C-alpha positions as CSV (number, residue, x, y, z in Angstrom):
1,M,1.1,-4.7,-20.4
2,S,-1.6,-7.1,-22.8
3,P,-4.8,-4.8,-23.4
4,F,-6.7,-7.8,-21.3
5,R,-4.3,-7.0,-18.0
6,T,-4.7,-3.3,-18.4
7,L,-8.2,-3.8,-18.2
8,A,-8.6,-6.3,-15.7
9,A,-6.7,-4.4,-13.7
10,L,-8.8,-1.3,-14.3
11,L,-12.0,-3.2,-13.3
12,A,-10.2,-4.0,-10.0
13,G,-9.1,-0.7,-9.1
14,L,-12.9,0.8,-9.8
15,L,-14.6,-2.1,-8.3
16,L,-12.1,-1.4,-5.6
17,A,-12.4,2.1,-5.4
18,A,-16.5,1.8,-5.4
19,C,-16.2,-0.3,-2.3
20,A,-14.4,2.2,-0.8
21,A,-17.4,5.0,-1.6
22,A,-19.7,2.7,-0.3
23,P,-20.8,2.3,3.9
24,P,-20.3,-0.5,5.3
25,T,-22.0,-3.3,5.6
26,Q,-20.9,-5.6,8.2
27,G,-22.2,-4.3,12.0
28,P,-21.2,-1.4,14.2
29,A,-18.3,0.9,13.3
30,P,-15.4,0.4,15.8
31,A,-15.1,2.0,18.3
32,T,-12.5,4.1,17.2
33,G,-13.7,7.4,17.0
34,N,-13.0,8.2,13.5
35,G,-16.1,5.7,12.4
36,D,-15.3,3.3,9.3
37,A,-11.8,5.3,8.4
38,A,-9.2,2.2,8.9
39,G,-11.6,0.7,6.3
40,T,-11.8,3.3,4.1
41,G,-7.7,3.8,4.2
42,V,-7.3,0.2,3.5
43,R,-9.9,0.0,0.8
44,A,-8.0,3.1,-0.7
45,V,-4.6,1.4,-0.5
46,E,-5.5,-1.7,-1.7
47,A,-7.5,0.0,-4.8
48,Y,-4.2,2.6,-5.2
49,Y,-2.0,-1.1,-5.7
50,A,-5.1,-2.9,-7.6
51,Y,-5.0,0.1,-10.0
52,E,-1.3,1.4,-10.3
53,G,0.0,-2.3,-10.1
54,L,3.5,-2.9,-8.4
55,P,7.0,-3.6,-10.4
56,A,7.8,-7.0,-11.7
57,G,9.0,-8.8,-8.6
58,W,7.1,-7.2,-6.2
59,R,3.8,-9.2,-4.7
60,L,1.1,-7.3,-2.2
61,D,0.3,-9.9,0.9
62,S,-1.5,-8.1,2.9
63,V,-3.2,-4.7,3.0
64,T,-4.2,-3.8,7.0
65,A,-5.8,-1.1,9.3
66,R,-3.6,0.7,12.1
67,D,-4.1,2.6,15.0
68,D,-1.0,4.8,12.9
69,G,-2.4,4.3,9.6
70,V,-2.2,1.1,7.1
71,L,0.2,-1.8,7.0
72,V,1.1,-2.7,3.6
73,M,2.7,-6.3,3.4
74,V,4.5,-7.4,0.5
75,G,6.9,-9.5,-1.0
76,L,9.9,-9.7,-3.1
77,S,11.1,-12.1,-5.6
78,D,14.1,-14.1,-4.7
79,R,16.1,-11.6,-7.4
80,L,15.0,-8.5,-5.8
81,W,15.9,-10.1,-2.5
82,A,19.6,-10.7,-3.5
83,Y,19.5,-7.4,-4.3
84,E,17.8,-5.6,-2.0
85,R,20.3,-7.5,0.7
86,A,23.5,-6.0,-1.7
87,L,22.1,-2.2,-1.5
88,P,23.9,0.3,1.2
89,G,21.5,0.5,4.2
90,G,20.9,4.3,2.9
91,A,19.4,3.1,-0.2
92,R,16.7,0.3,1.0
93,P,14.4,3.4,2.3
94,A,14.0,4.6,-1.9
95,F,14.4,1.1,-2.5
96,F,10.9,0.0,-1.0
97,S,9.5,3.8,-1.0
98,A,9.5,3.3,-4.9
99,I,5.8,1.7,-4.3
100,C,4.8,4.6,-1.9
101,P,2.3,6.9,-3.5
102,A,3.1,9.9,-4.2
103,L,2.0,12.5,-1.3
104,R,0.1,14.4,-3.7
105,H,-2.2,11.8,-4.6
106,P,-6.1,11.3,-3.2
107,V,-5.2,7.8,-1.3
108,W,-4.1,10.1,1.2
109,E,-6.4,12.2,2.4
110,L,-8.6,8.6,2.3
111,I,-6.5,7.7,4.5
112,G,-6.1,10.6,7.1
113,S,-3.9,13.6,7.1
114,R,-2.0,12.3,9.8
115,K,-1.9,9.3,9.4
116,D,0.7,6.9,7.2
117,I,1.2,3.8,4.8
118,V,4.2,1.8,5.8
119,I,5.8,-0.7,3.9
120,E,7.3,-3.4,4.8
121,A,8.9,-6.7,3.9
122,R,9.4,-10.1,5.3
123,D,12.6,-11.7,3.8
124,R,12.0,-15.1,5.5
125,P,10.7,-15.4,8.9
126,Q,13.8,-14.1,10.0
127,S,14.2,-10.8,9.2
128,S,11.7,-7.7,7.8
129,F,12.5,-4.1,7.0
130,H,9.8,-1.4,6.8
131,V,9.4,2.1,5.4
132,S,7.1,4.9,5.9
133,C,5.6,6.2,2.7
134,R,5.1,9.6,4.1
135,K,8.5,10.4,5.5
136,H,10.6,9.0,2.0
137,A,6.6,9.0,-0.5
138,P,7.8,11.3,-4.0
139,K,6.4,14.6,-3.7
140,G,4.7,14.1,-7.1
141,A,1.4,13.5,-8.2
């Protein structure tokens, strides 16, 4: 990775982390009973991926709040889709959870102790696969 790309990723991560810590600038908080927790969770997950990045062939399409946590939509290169299709069914969660934050990462505190990060990949409109990070993420830091 070039030094400029590393610096750009670091600056983007710092900017997103600062946005996650800043109070909301829009209208009133949604009536979910948890204030801006959903927005904070989304910003924290966006900052995580901005800082950590994704492996080659992965693309971050969107990060959105859900009642039970955060949904991360990703895209894969054609080569990775072909590889993923060749995996046995039991190996698919490990393949997709490779981009999950480790369970001891601070991002989990920001989304909430009972919330989940769900990775979903859509292969064309006809099929998709999703995995729970809380269930399949590595335990380490």
